[in-house]
Structures are given as structure tokens and as C-alpha cells.
C-alpha positions in Angstrom: 5.7 0.4 -21.8 4.1 -3.0 -22.7 6.3 -4.8 -20.2 4.5 -3.0 -17.3 1.0 -3.8 -18.5 0.6 -7.2 -16.7 1.8 -5.7 -13.4 -0.5 -2.7 -13.8 -3.5 -4.9 -14.4 -2.6 -6.9 -11.3 -2.5 -3.7 -9.3 -5.8 -2.6 -10.7 -7.3 -5.9 -9.6 -6.1 -5.2 -6.0 -7.6 -1.7 -6.2 -11.0 -3.1 -7.3 -11.3 -5.2 -4.1 -12.7 -2.4 -1.8 -15.1 -1.4 -4.6 -16.5 -4.9 -4.9 -16.8 -5.2 -1.1 -18.6 -1.8 -0.8 -21.2 -2.7 -3.4 -21.9 -6.1 -1.8 -22.4 -4.5 1.6 -24.7 -1.8 0.2 -26.8 -4.4 -1.6 -25.9 -3.3 -5.1 -25.2 -6.8 -6.4 -25.3 -5.8 -10.1 -22.4 -3.4 -9.7 -20.6 -5.8 -7.5 -21.0 -8.4 -10.3 -19.8 -5.9 -12.9 -16.7 -4.9 -11.1 -16.0 -8.5 -10.0 -16.3 -9.5 -13.7 -13.9 -6.7 -14.6 -11.5 -8.0 -12.0 -11.7 -11.5 -13.6 -11.0 -10.1 -17.0 -7.9 -8.2 -15.9 -6.7 -11.5 -14.4 -7.1 -13.3 -17.7 -5.6 -10.4 -19.6 -2.5 -9.9 -17.5 -1.7 -13.7 -17.7 -2.3 -13.8 -21.4 -0.1 -10.7 -22.1 2.7 -11.9 -19.8 2.9 -15.3 -21.5 2.3 -14.0 -25.1 5.0 -11.4 -25.0 7.3 -13.2 -22.6 6.8 -10.5 -19.9 6.7 -12.9 -16.9 8.4 -11.3 -13.9 9.0 -12.4 -10.3 6.6 -9.5 -9.2 3.9 -11.0 -11.4 4.5 -14.5 -10.2 4.1 -13.4 -6.6 1.5 -10.6 -6.9 -0.8 -12.2 -9.5 -1.9 -15.2 -7.3 -1.9 -12.8 -4.3 -4.3 -10.5 -6.0 -6.5 -13.5 -6.9 -6.5 -14.7 -3.3 -7.2 -11.3 -1.8 -10.1 -10.7 -4.2 -11.4 -14.2 -3.5 -11.2 -14.0 0.3 -12.5 -10.4 0.6 -15.5 -11.2 -1.6 -16.3 -14.4 0.2 -16.0 -12.6 3.5 -18.4 -10.0 2.3 -20.9 -12.7 1.2 -20.6 -14.4 4.6 -21.2 -11.1 6.5 -24.2 -10.3 4.4 -25.6 -13.8 5.0 -25.5 -14.8 1.4 -23.2 -17.9 1.8 -22.4 -20.0 4.9 -19.2 -19.3 6.9 -17.8 -22.8 6.5 -16.9 -21.9 2.9 -14.8 -19.0 4.0 -13.1 -20.9 6.9 -11.9 -23.7 4.6 -10.6 -21.3 2.1 -8.9 -19.2 4.8 -7.3 -22.2 6.3 -5.9 -23.3 3.0 -4.6 -19.8 2.2 -3.0 -19.6 5.7 -1.1 -22.8 5.0 -0.1 -21.5 1.6 1.1 -18.2 3.0 3.2 -19.9 5.6 4.8 -22.1 3.0 5.4 -19.1 0.6 6.9 -17.1 3.4 9.3 -19.9 4.2 10.4 -20.1 0.5 10.6 -16.3 0.1 13.3 -16.3 2.8 15.2 -18.7 0.6 14.8 -16.4 -2.5 12.4 -18.8 -4.1 9.2 -17.4 -5.7 6.1 -19.6 -5.5 4.0 -19.1 -8.6 0.5 -20.1 -9.6 -0.1 -23.5 -11.2 -3.0 -24.8 -13.3 -4.7 -26.5 -10.3 -4.6 -23.2 -8.3 -6.0 -21.4 -11.3 -8.8 -24.0 -11.6 -9.9 -23.5 -8.0 -9.8 -19.7 -8.5 -12.0 -19.9 -11.7 -14.5 -22.2 -9.9 -14.8 -19.7 -7.1 -15.2 -16.8 -9.5 -18.1 -18.6 -11.2 -19.7 -19.5 -7.8 -19.4 -15.9 -6.6 -20.9 -14.6 -9.8 -23.9 -17.0 -9.4 -24.3 -16.0 -5.8 -24.5 -12.3 -6.7 -27.0 -12.9 -9.5 -29.2 -15.2 -7.4 -29.3 -12.5 -4.7 -29.9 -9.7 -7.1 -32.8 -11.4 -8.8 -34.0 -13.2 -5.7 -34.0 -16.6 -7.4 -35.2 -19.6 -5.3 -36.6 -23.1 -6.0 -34.1 -25.1 -8.1 -31.6 -22.3 -8.1 -31.4 -22.0 -4.3 -28.6 -24.4 -3.8 -27.0 -24.1 -7.2 -24.2 -21.8 -6.0 -23.5 -24.1 -3.0 -22.9 -26.9 -5.4 -20.4 -24.8 -7.2 -18.7 -23.7 -4.0 -18.3 -27.4 -3.1 -16.6 -28.1 -6.4 -14.4 -25.1 -5.8 -13.4 -26.3 -2.3 -12.6 -29.8 -3.7 -10.3 -28.1 -6.2 -8.8 -25.9 -3.5 -8.0 -28.9 -1.3 -6.5 -30.7 -4.3 -4.4 -27.6 -5.2 -3.1 -27.5 -1.6 -2.1 -31.2 -1.8 -0.3 -30.6 -5.1 1.5 -27.5 -3.8 2.7 -29.4 -0.7 3.8 -32.3 -2.9 5.8 -29.9 -5.2 7.2 -28.2 -2.1 8.8 -31.4 -0.8 9.5 -33.1 -4.1 10.6 -30.2 -6.3 10.9 -27.3 -3.9 10.1 -24.7 -6.6 13.8 -24.1 -6.9 15.3 -22.9 -10.2 18.0 -25.3 -11.2 19.9 -22.5 -13.0 20.1 -20.7 -9.7 21.5 -23.7 -8.0 24.2 -24.1 -10.7 25.2 -20.4 -10.2 25.5 -21.0 -6.5 27.7 -24.1 -7.0 29.9 -22.1 -9.5 30.4 -19.3 -7.0 31.3 -21.8 -4.2 33.9 -23.4 -6.5 35.5 -20.1 -7.3 35.6 -19.1 -3.6 37.3 -22.4 -2.8 39.9 -21.9 -5.5 40.7 -18.4 -4.1 41.3 -19.9 -0.7 
């Protein structure tokens, strides 16, 4: 049963997305904050459990970062439509994720799974913190020195996002995310087929 826990937590995180969005649109920022925090905790928990008990799966490698990105984009879009943050933040994130999806789709056709790296996680964590600050600032109507505090955090998160994109592209062309063991298996099969001929 334990082996399914990381994937179950990932699915729960996806199911929490509409809940968070609804609370943002209805102006209940505290509950949005609570469920967004729960989503973040499940993210940390599923990663920890998967690594601690060696339960890493291809499903988890694919769906864990996907759940992160869906949560991030849906929440940012909600904050944009409710005029809490400027639209340029969402546009930059969306462009980066579009490029990543195109690259991941290309690799998926080659039976290669693109999994999250530390720099991708760093960008995600920074966005989580920035979003939490935005929700709290809106809920408690904090101005003055706090007014642009979340924008500073979003800027840092965007820098980390652009950096992660550059690193993923570098890995794509230099390393290709290809498992060497899989390549050895393919070579072995090819040799056997040639011998049969």
C-alpha cells in the first residue's frame, strides 16, 4: 500500500486546484491560503516518501512536476483575473511552461521521462512563497512597505524560472535525459537480431 502513497498525494494535489481557485475568486483568501499550503505540504511529503522508501516511479516523475505546474499556473491565473498580481507574471510563466511541454512531448514520444530537477523545484518553491504572501497581503489589506513585497518575490521566482528553462534546455541537448541502461538494452537487442539474420 505504501508504494501508492506518493502518487495518491500527487493526485490529491491536482484535485485541490479547483478548490484553491474557487476560494480566490470568492475572496476567501484565508481558505485559499490554507488549501494552497496543504497542496504544498503534499508536494513535500510525496517527494520525501518516494525518495526515502525508494518508491520513485515514472508516473511520479511525470505527474509530480505536472501537478506543481498546474497548481502554479491555475493559482497565478486566478490572482491575475482578480487583479491581485499583474498579467506579465503569468505570461512569462506560461511561455516557459509551453516551451517545457513541447520539449517533454518530444521526449515522451521517444519513451524518455523528463523529471523535475533542483532548479525547477527552486522556482516552484519561490512561486509558492510569493503566492502565499499575495494571499495574506490581500486578506489583511496590507499596504505601505508590504505593497510591493510580493512583486519582489515574483521577480526572484521568474529569474529562477528562466534559469531552470536554460538548464533544462542544456540538459536536453547535452544529456538528453536518456537512461544509459535503456540504451545498452537496445544495443543488445540489435546485436541479437543481427545474429539471427
